[in-house]
C-alpha positions, -999 to 999 in steps of 0.1 A, spaced: 0 0 0 29 24 7 42 20 -28 7 26 -43 2 57 -21 35 72 -29 31 65 -66 -3 82 -66 8 113 -47 39 116 -70 17 111 -100 -8 138 -89 20 163 -82 36 157 -116 2 159 -134 -6 192 -118 29 206 -125 28 195 -162 -6 210 -167 -1 243 -149 -22 237 -117 -12 244 -82 -46 237 -66 -73 211 -70 -110 208 -62 -133 179 -56 -167 170 -43 -164 157 -7 -195 136 -3 -189 118 29 -181 86 11 -148 67 10 -137 74 -26 -139 112 -23 -123 109 12 -94 90 -2 -90 115 -31 -90 144 -7 -65 129 16 -43 119 -13 -44 154 -27 -36 169 7 -6 147 11 5 156 -25 -2 193 -25 -9 204 10 -44 207 24 -46 244 18 -44 237 -19 -74 214 -19 -108 230 -23 -134 205 -10 -171 211 -17 -198 193 2 -228 198 -21 -257 186 0 -293 177 -10 -323 165 9 -309 130 4 -275 138 21 -274 121 55 -262 138 87 -235 112 89 -221 123 55 -221 159 66 -203 150 98 -177 129 79 -170 156 54 -164 182 81 -140 157 99 -120 150 68 -117 186 60 -105 194 95 -81 165 98 -65 172 64 -66 210 67 -86 213 35 -102 245 22 -138 235 27 -173 248 17 -207 233 24 -232 242 -3 -269 235 -3 -279 227 -39 -315 217 -33 -329 248 -48 -310 241 -81 -324 206 -82 -359 218 -75 -357 245 -103 -344 220 -128 -370 194 -118 -398 219 -124 -383 230 -157 -380 194 -170 -415 186 -158 -428 213 -180 -405 205 -209 -414 167 -207 -451 173 -201 -448 147 -173 -429 140 -142 -392 131 -147 -382 95 -141 -362 86 -110 -330 81 -130 -334 117 -143 -338 131 -108 -308 112 -95 -286 123 -124 -297 159 -120 -280 159 -86 -247 144 -99 -246 168 -129 -254 198 -107 -224 189 -86 -202 184 -117 -213 218 -131 -204 235 -98 -170 219 -97 -162 230 -132 -174 265 -124 -150 266 -95 -122 253 -118 -129 281 -143 -131 308 -116 -100 298 -96 -79 277 -119 -84 245 -100 -79 210 -114 -111 191 -108 -105 156 -95 -131 129 -105 -133 104 -75 -145 72 -92 -128 39 -87 -121 10 -111 -151 -11 -100 -176 17 -106 -160 27 -139 -161 -8 -151 -198 -11 -143 -207 23 -156 -219 31 -121 -213 68 -126 -230 98 -143 -216 112 -175 -211 150 -170 -217 145 -133 -193 126 -110 -171 118 -141 -164 156 -146 -128 165 -141 -93 166 -155 -79 136 -136 -92 105 -119 -67 97 -92 -81 64 -80 -96 52 -113 -72 23 -115 -80 10 -81 -108 -15 -73 -132 -6 -45 -117 -34 -24 -83 -19 -28 -96 15 -17 -108 0 16 -73 -15 21 -55 17 11 -77 37 36 -69 15 65 -31 16 56 -32 55 53 -47 57 88 -17 39 102 3 70 94 -22 95 109 -60 94 115 -67 113 82 -99 93 76 -127 89 102 -134 52 109 -171 56 99 -162 65 63 -144 32 60 -170 11 78 -202 26 63 -221 9 35 -212 26 2 -240 49 -12 -243 76 -39 -270 92 -17 -290 102 -48 -322 87 -33 -334 79 2 -319 47 16 -299 41 -16 -270 16 -14 -244 6 -41 -253 -30 -35 -289 -23 -46 -275 -21 -81 -242 -39 -80 -230 -72 -66 -211 -69 -33 -177 -53 -41 -158 -83 -26 -174 -105 -53 -175 -80 -81 -138 -71 -78 -127 -108 -79 -146 -113 -111 -134 -81 -127 -98 -89 -118 -101 -123 -135 -118 -108 -166 -99 -75 -170 -65 -82 -155 -60 -119 -161 -79 -120 -194 -101 -150 -183 -132 -159 -203 -166 -162 -188 -163 -200 -189 -129 -199 -171 -142 -176 -144 -172 -198 -138 -149 -228 -136 -130 -210 -108 -162 -213 -87 -183 -182 -95 -220 -184 -103 -226 -182 -140 -256 -158 -137 -235 -133 -117 -205 -136 -140 -226 -132 -171 -243 -101 -157 -210 -85 -148 -194 -91 -182 -225 -80 -201 -227 -48 -180 -190 -41 -185 -193 -44 -223 -225 -23 -224 -208 6 -205 -179 11 -229 -193 44 -241 -189 59 -206 -153 48 -203 -144 64 -236 -154 98 -220 -136 96 -187 -107 119 -176 -72 103 -175 -66 78 -147 -35 78 -126 -13 48 -130 6 32 -101 
């Protein structure tokens, strides 16, 4: 984990220097991925050069707000809490009139992600920040992300790390200093775009998903070979089909840091 962390911090510093950025910004959601990215950026550039935005809606839990504030304080981040509910309400009303009917749930969820992406890009334009997209390899592979929303940015620092690796990396980083609150590591992953939403409502458990993705993407195993290794055919087939159907999203992502 030390080698990965050092490689990522060095990679982020180098990318910023080569592209003329001294500061970065990101959405600090109260989830693990953005927490890792914020801590990584603070280690690489200094917390004062990391603008973290908690862009809350009615679906944002009190725990997420508490975690975001803790991360900002522990890593000395520049931090703002912004209420974006009014933006979502205005856009929902506009689309209801434009559609002539109520927007679907997926529309309402993606409005939130895209409002956040739009705000981050505005901060980038205003203050010359490099926007960091906080998605991980598991989510990217499954297309569990919103184009022009949480995929907005100039660099995806953890885009080559599976979610399972993110958990391990977070625990390792906390052996150096308590940069990450324990609750951000232990809580169930959620995009919080709807009440009670959890990642595993849509995806297989990450421990399972990542093993299948590793065999398929990193070892080049076929569906038959992965099933022969002891995985259920229905699950393996679903993962591979989903991966293939989401290629259009991966083609539009910012560059990923290598390690």
